[in-house]
C-alpha positions as CSV (number, residue, x, y, z in Angstrom):
1,M,61.3,50.1,31.6
2,N,58.8,47.7,30.0
3,Y,56.0,46.0,31.8
4,K,57.8,42.7,32.1
5,S,60.6,44.4,34.0
6,V,58.1,46.1,36.3
7,I,56.3,42.8,37.0
8,G,59.6,41.1,37.7
9,L,60.6,43.8,40.1
10,V,57.2,43.7,41.9
11,C,57.5,39.9,42.3
12,F,61.0,40.2,43.6
13,I,60.0,42.8,46.2
14,M,57.0,40.7,47.3
15,L,58.9,37.5,47.5
16,S,61.8,39.0,49.4
17,G,59.4,39.7,52.3
18,C,58.8,35.9,52.5
19,V,62.4,35.0,53.5
20,S,62.5,33.2,56.8
21,P,64.2,35.0,59.6
22,A,66.2,31.8,60.4
23,K,69.9,31.9,59.8
24,S,71.1,30.7,56.5
25,I,73.9,28.2,56.3
26,H,76.0,30.7,54.5
27,A,75.7,33.3,57.3
28,E,76.4,30.5,59.9
29,A,79.5,29.4,57.9
30,S,80.9,32.9,57.9
31,Q,80.8,33.1,61.7
32,P,84.1,32.0,63.2
33,A,83.7,29.4,65.9
34,A,86.1,27.8,68.4
35,N,86.6,24.7,66.4
36,H,86.9,26.4,63.0
37,T,90.2,27.5,61.6
38,Q,91.7,28.7,58.4
39,S,94.1,26.1,56.9
40,T,96.4,25.2,54.1
41,G,95.7,22.0,52.3
42,I,97.7,19.9,49.8
43,K,96.5,17.7,47.0
44,M,99.0,15.5,45.3
45,Y,98.2,13.7,42.0
46,F,100.3,10.5,41.4
47,G,99.9,9.1,37.9
48,L,99.9,5.4,37.7
49,S,101.0,5.1,34.0
50,I,104.7,4.8,33.4
51,P,105.7,6.9,30.3
52,T,108.1,4.2,29.1
53,G,105.3,1.6,29.3
54,G,103.3,-0.3,31.9
55,E,101.7,0.9,35.1
56,V,102.5,1.2,38.7
57,T,101.0,-2.0,40.1
58,P,98.6,-2.0,43.1
59,Q,101.2,-3.7,45.2
60,Q,103.9,-1.1,44.2
61,W,101.4,1.7,45.1
62,Q,100.5,0.1,48.4
63,Q,104.1,-0.3,49.3
64,F,104.8,3.4,48.4
65,E,101.7,4.5,50.4
66,S,102.6,2.5,53.5
67,N,106.3,3.2,53.5
68,Q,106.7,6.7,52.2
69,V,103.4,8.5,52.5
70,A,102.2,7.1,55.8
71,N,105.6,7.8,57.4
72,T,105.7,11.4,56.0
73,F,102.2,12.8,57.0
74,T,100.3,12.5,60.3
75,G,97.0,12.2,58.5
76,F,95.8,12.1,54.8
77,S,93.2,10.6,52.6
78,V,93.7,8.7,49.3
79,A,91.3,8.6,46.4
80,N,91.3,6.8,43.1
81,S,91.1,9.2,40.1
82,V,91.1,9.1,36.4
83,G,92.5,12.1,34.5
84,Y,94.2,13.0,31.3
85,Y,97.9,13.7,30.8
86,K,99.3,14.7,27.4
87,G,96.0,13.7,25.8
88,K,96.0,10.2,27.3
89,K,93.6,8.8,29.9
90,E,95.5,7.9,33.1
91,H,94.5,6.3,36.4
92,A,95.9,8.2,39.4
93,K,96.0,8.3,43.2
94,V,95.1,11.6,44.8
95,I,96.3,12.3,48.3
96,T,94.7,15.1,50.3
97,I,96.2,16.7,53.4
98,Y,94.7,19.4,55.5
99,N,96.2,21.6,58.2
100,A,99.5,21.4,56.3
101,S,102.5,23.1,57.8
102,A,105.5,24.6,55.9
103,A,107.3,21.3,56.7
104,D,104.4,19.3,55.1
105,I,104.6,21.4,51.9
106,E,108.3,20.7,51.7
107,A,107.8,17.0,52.4
108,A,105.1,16.9,49.7
109,N,107.6,18.3,47.2
110,Q,110.2,15.7,48.3
111,L,107.7,12.9,48.2
112,G,106.7,13.9,44.6
113,K,110.3,13.9,43.6
114,Q,110.8,10.4,45.1
115,Y,107.8,9.0,43.3
116,A,108.8,10.5,40.0
117,Q,112.3,9.0,40.3
118,L,111.0,5.6,41.6
119,F,108.4,5.1,38.8
120,N,110.0,7.1,36.0
121,Q,107.3,9.8,36.0
122,D,107.5,13.1,34.2
123,S,106.1,14.8,37.3
124,V,103.8,14.7,40.3
125,L,101.2,17.5,40.5
126,V,101.3,19.2,44.0
127,V,98.5,21.7,44.6
128,L,98.4,24.0,47.6
129,L,94.9,24.9,48.7
130,D,93.6,27.8,50.7
131,V,91.0,26.2,52.9
132,A,88.7,28.9,54.3
133,Q,87.5,26.8,57.1
134,I,88.1,23.4,58.6
135,R,86.0,21.8,61.3
136,F,86.5,18.6,63.3
137,V,83.0,17.2,64.3
138,T,83.1,15.2,67.5
139,K,80.6,12.8,69.0
140,E,79.5,15.4,71.5
């Protein structure tokens, strides 16, 4: 062992005694609490470019979101995204759902199929997420 390794080891030992006894956020996060639960999430990526030309218009998307998505899921969020598909830049909408049930997963697959047929898409990406913890923070 060279002197740099020895100095590094000594510094590490000295500094490790300086750690605060307060709980770290990681330790706190690993403790299960009454309002924490493991969950399955879904992310769906809806491309807005139409392979045969043109794009899904904001009005078309809004109609799809209001009529199909909102009537399918109890709660979800929508985000604008830019990605690449087959080497081309493409705008997309990303829908995220947490606390997804088996019925929600099947509904997501059906919704993806509807969108692909309606807007002549090659596919809709549906990603299942293992969410380690979900927490609803209330005003109290």
